[in-house]
N, CA, C and O atoms as a printed pandas DataFrame, in Angstrom:
     atom_number atom_name residue_name chain_id  residue_number  x_coord  y_coord  z_coord
0              1         N          UNK        A               1   37.430   72.868  132.583
1              2        CA          UNK        A               1   38.806   72.625  132.206
2              3         C          UNK        A               1   39.651   73.901  132.246
3              4         O          UNK        A               1   40.876   73.840  132.349
4              5         N          UNK        A               2   38.998   75.034  132.165
5              6        CA          UNK        A               2   39.747   76.289  132.205
6              7         C          UNK        A               2   40.350   76.537  133.582
7              8         O          UNK        A               2   41.368   77.219  133.702
8              9         N          UNK        A               3   39.723   75.985  134.623
9             10        CA          UNK        A               3   40.224   76.186  135.979
10            11         C          UNK        A               3   41.567   75.487  136.171
11            12         O          UNK        A               3   42.359   75.894  137.021
12            13         N          UNK        A               4   41.828   74.445  135.392
13            14        CA          UNK        A               4   43.108   73.746  135.498
14            15         C          UNK        A               4   44.267   74.647  135.073
15            16         O          UNK        A               4   45.393   74.477  135.540
16            17         N          UNK        A               5   43.992   75.589  134.201
17            18        CA          UNK        A               5   45.030   76.528  133.776
18            19         C          UNK        A               5   45.444   77.427  134.933
19            20         O          UNK        A               5   46.539   77.990  134.916
20            21         N          UNK        A               6   44.602   77.565  135.915
21            22        CA          UNK        A               6   44.926   78.365  137.105
22            23         C          UNK        A               6   45.447   77.468  138.223
23            24         O          UNK        A               6   46.435   77.798  138.880
24            25         N          UNK        A               7   44.785   76.337  138.440
25            26        CA          UNK        A               7   45.121   75.481  139.575
26            27         C          UNK        A               7   46.486   74.817  139.458
27            28         O          UNK        A               7   47.189   74.694  140.461
28            29         N          UNK        A               8   46.877   74.390  138.276
29            30        CA          UNK        A               8   48.170   73.715  138.113
30            31         C          UNK        A               8   49.331   74.662  138.403
31            32         O          UNK        A               8   50.208   74.282  139.179
32            33         N          UNK        A               9   49.399   75.874  137.833
33            34        CA          UNK        A               9   50.501   76.776  138.194
34            35         C          UNK        A               9   50.486   77.192  139.659
35            36         O          UNK        A               9   51.547   77.350  140.262
36            37         N          UNK        A              10   49.300   77.374  140.244
37            38        CA          UNK        A              10   49.215   77.748  141.653
38            39         C          UNK        A              10   49.748   76.620  142.531
39            40         O          UNK        A              10   50.474   76.873  143.492
40            41         N          UNK        A              11   49.393   75.379  142.207
41            42        CA          UNK        A              11   49.879   74.255  143.004
42            43         C          UNK        A              11   51.388   74.085  142.848
43            44         O          UNK        A              11   52.069   73.757  143.820
44            45         N          UNK        A              12   51.917   74.297  141.664
45            46        CA          UNK        A              12   53.367   74.234  141.465
46            47         C          UNK        A              12   54.079   75.352  142.223
47            48         O          UNK        A              12   55.160   75.140  142.772
48            49         N          UNK        A              13   53.483   76.526  142.256
49            50        CA          UNK        A              13   54.058   77.643  142.996
50            51         C          UNK        A              13   54.074   77.353  144.497
51            52         O          UNK        A              13   55.083   77.590  145.162
52            53         N          UNK        A              14   52.968   76.844  145.031
53            54        CA          UNK        A              14   52.905   76.517  146.459
54            55         C          UNK        A              14   53.858   75.379  146.813
55            56         O          UNK        A              14   54.477   75.397  147.877
56            57         N          UNK        A              15   53.978   74.402  145.941
57            58        CA          UNK        A              15   54.938   73.324  146.169
58            59         C          UNK        A              15   56.363   73.843  146.153
59            60         O          UNK        A              15   57.188   73.406  146.955
60            61         N          UNK        A              16   56.665   74.765  145.258
61            62        CA          UNK        A              16   57.998   75.370  145.215
62            63         C          UNK        A              16   58.298   76.191  146.456
63            64         O          UNK        A              16   59.426   76.186  146.949
64            65         N          UNK        A              17   57.299   76.894  146.963
65            66        CA          UNK        A              17   57.487   77.661  148.199
66            67         C          UNK        A              17   57.749   76.720  149.373
67            68         O          UNK        A              17   58.610   76.995  150.208
68            69         N          UNK        A              18   57.020   75.624  149.438
69            70        CA          UNK        A              18   57.247   74.641  150.494
70            71         C          UNK        A              18   58.628   74.011  150.396
71            72         O          UNK        A              18   59.286   73.806  151.417
72            73         N          UNK        A              19   59.075   73.703  149.196
73            74        CA          UNK        A              19   60.403   73.137  148.996
74            75         C          UNK        A              19   61.490   74.140  149.365
75            76         O          UNK        A              19   62.499   73.773  149.967
76            77         N          UNK        A              20   61.287   75.397  149.006
77            78        CA          UNK        A              20   62.255   76.437  149.373
78            79         C          UNK        A              20   62.311   76.610  150.887
79            80         O          UNK        A              20   63.391   76.805  151.443
80            81         N          UNK        A              21   61.166   76.540  151.560
81            82        CA          UNK        A              21   61.147   76.650  153.021
82            83         C          UNK        A              21   61.871   75.474  153.662
83            84         O          UNK        A              21   62.564   75.647  154.664
84            85         N          UNK        A              22   61.718   74.286  153.098
85            86        CA          UNK        A              22   62.422   73.115  153.619
86            87         C          UNK        A              22   63.922   73.275  153.464
87            88         O          UNK        A              22   64.668   73.017  154.409
88            89         N          UNK        A              23   64.380   73.695  152.294
89            90        CA          UNK        A              23   65.823   73.878  152.086
90            91         C          UNK        A              23   66.373   75.003  152.956
91            92         O          UNK        A              23   67.510   74.924  153.420
92            93         N          UNK        A              24   65.576   76.054  153.183
93            94        CA          UNK        A              24   66.009   77.123  154.091
94            95         C          UNK        A              24   66.190   76.588  155.499
95            96         O          UNK        A              24   67.170   76.915  156.168
96            97         N          UNK        A              25   65.248   75.763  155.955
97            98        CA          UNK        A              25   65.346   75.194  157.299
98            99         C          UNK        A              25   66.556   74.278  157.415
99           100         O          UNK        A              25   67.212   74.249  158.456
100          101         N          UNK        A              26   66.855   73.542  156.373
101          102        CA          UNK        A              26   68.033   72.674  156.412
102          103         C          UNK        A              26   69.316   73.502  156.409
103          104         O          UNK        A              26   70.269   73.154  157.106
104          105         N          UNK        A              27   69.360   74.583  155.645
105          106        CA          UNK        A              27   70.559   75.405  155.547
106          107         C          UNK        A              27   70.825   76.172  156.839
107          108         O          UNK        A              27   71.982   76.397  157.194
108          109         N          UNK        A              28   69.770   76.576  157.545
109          110        CA          UNK        A              28   69.948   77.325  158.786
110          111         C          UNK        A              28   70.004   76.414  160.008
111          112         O          UNK        A              28   69.921   76.886  161.142
112          113         N          UNK        A              29   70.146   75.113  159.778
113          114        CA          UNK        A              29   70.351   74.104  160.820
114          115         C          UNK        A              29   69.222   74.065  161.844
115          116         O          UNK        A              29   69.469   74.056  163.050
116          117         N          UNK        A              30   67.999   74.043  161.364
117          118        CA          UNK        A              30   66.846   73.966  162.252
118          119         C          UNK        A              30   66.681   72.574  162.841
119          120         O          UNK        A              30   66.007   72.412  163.858
120          121         N          UNK        A              31   67.289   71.558  162.214
121          122        CA          UNK        A              31   67.090   70.172  162.625
122          123         C          UNK        A              31   68.375   69.554  163.153
123          124         O          UNK        A              31   68.605   68.362  162.950
124          125         N          UNK        A              32   69.223   70.335  163.828
125          126        CA          UNK        A              32   70.517   69.836  164.274
126          127         C          UNK        A              32   70.428   68.784  165.365
127          128         O          UNK        A              32   71.131   67.776  165.289
128          129         N          UNK        A              33   69.598   68.975  166.373
129          130        CA          UNK        A              33   69.589   68.083  167.522
130          131         C          UNK        A              33   68.167   67.657  167.887
131          132         O          UNK        A              33   67.666   68.043  168.943
132          133         N          UNK        A              34   67.509   66.870  167.035
133          134        CA          UNK        A              34   66.153   66.463  167.371
134          135         C          UNK        A              34   66.111   65.484  168.539
135          136         O          UNK        A              34   65.122   65.458  169.272
136          137         N          UNK        A              35   67.146   64.683  168.732
137          138        CA          UNK        A              35   67.158   63.734  169.839
138          139         C          UNK        A              35   67.290   64.447  171.183
139          140         O          UNK        A              35   66.665   64.040  172.163
140          141         N          UNK        A              36   68.091   65.496  171.236
141          142        CA          UNK        A              36   68.255   66.240  172.482
142          143         C          UNK        A              36   66.957   66.873  172.940
143          144         O          UNK        A              36   66.636   66.846  174.128
144          145         N          UNK        A              37   66.213   67.440  172.013
145          146        CA          UNK        A              37   64.926   68.042  172.365
146          147         C          UNK        A              37   63.930   66.981  172.802
147          148         O          UNK        A              37   63.144   67.205  173.723
148          149         N          UNK        A              38   63.958   65.837  172.150
149          150        CA          UNK        A              38   63.020   64.771  172.517
150          151         C          UNK        A              38   63.331   64.227  173.900
151          152         O          UNK        A              38   62.412   63.905  174.653
152          153         N          UNK        A              39   64.589   64.120  174.246
153          154        CA          UNK        A              39   64.954   63.594  175.562
154          155         C          UNK        A              39   64.814   64.641  176.656
155          156         O          UNK        A              39   64.588   64.292  177.814
156          157         N          UNK        A              40   64.943   65.903  176.315
157          158        CA          UNK        A              40   64.879   66.967  177.312
158          159         C          UNK        A              40   63.496   67.056  177.958
159          160         O          UNK        A              40   63.397   67.363  179.146
160          161         N          UNK        A              41   62.441   66.797  177.212
161          162        CA          UNK        A              41   61.104   66.904  177.795
162          163         C          UNK        A              41   60.777   65.725  178.692
163          164         O          UNK        A              41   59.812   65.785  179.453
164          165         N          UNK        A              42   61.564   64.645  178.623
165          166        CA          UNK        A              42   61.300   63.475  179.453
166          167         C          UNK        A              42   62.028   63.513  180.791
167          168         O          UNK        A              42   61.727   62.705  181.670
168          169         N          UNK        A              43   62.972   64.424  180.970
169          170        CA          UNK        A              43   63.718   64.480  182.221
170          171         C          UNK        A              43   62.907   65.201  183.287
171          172         O          UNK        A              43   62.028   66.006  182.980
172          173         N          UNK        A              44   63.210   64.904  184.519
173          174        CA          UNK        A              44   62.504   65.540  185.637
174          175         C          UNK        A              44   63.213   66.802  186.109
175          176         O          UNK        A              44   62.703   67.502  186.984
176          177         N          UNK        A              45   64.383   67.105  185.544
177          178        CA          UNK        A              45   65.116   68.310  185.926
178          179         C          UNK        A              45   64.375   69.543  185.415
179          180         O          UNK        A              45   63.878   69.562  184.289
180          181         N          UNK        A              46   64.310   70.566  186.256
181          182        CA          UNK        A              46   63.659   71.813  185.882
182          183         C          UNK        A              46   64.729   72.846  185.604
183          184         O          UNK        A              46   65.611   73.062  186.435
184          185         N          UNK        A              47   64.666   73.482  184.458
185          186        CA          UNK        A              47   65.659   74.461  184.059
186          187         C          UNK        A              47   65.050   75.849  184.196
187          188         O          UNK        A              47   64.228   76.261  183.378
188          189         N          UNK        A              48   65.469   76.576  185.256
189          190        CA          UNK        A              48   64.913   77.913  185.483
190          191         C          UNK        A              48   65.462   78.930  184.486
191          192         O          UNK        A              48   64.785   79.900  184.146
192          193         N          UNK        A              49   66.671   78.707  184.024
193          194        CA          UNK        A              49   67.302   79.638  183.096
194          195         C          UNK        A              49   67.672   78.895  181.815
195          196         O          UNK        A              49   68.794   78.404  181.691
196          197         N          UNK        A              50   66.738   78.804  180.854
197          198        CA          UNK        A              50   67.052   78.107  179.614
198          199         C          UNK        A              50   68.097   78.868  178.793
199          200         O          UNK        A              50   68.250   80.082  178.922
200          201         N          UNK        A              51   68.799   78.133  177.958
201          202        CA          UNK        A              51   69.817   78.751  177.109
202          203         C          UNK        A              51   69.137   79.659  176.083
203          204         O          UNK        A              51   68.067   79.326  175.575
204          205         N          UNK        A              52   69.754   80.805  175.775
205          206        CA          UNK        A              52   69.141   81.697  174.777
206          207         C          UNK        A              52   69.269   81.141  173.382
207          208         O          UNK        A              52   68.809   81.763  172.424
């Protein structure tokens, strides 16, 4: 039972880090155009010079 005193705070800390990473990704617009990326891999056009 003593291990729970370590495991519960560690799991809460890791969950908080994951939640912070999710909110960071949302704030920096990492998920702006998921449909465009999904459709881009299905086209037969070859892009020699991708956008930076």
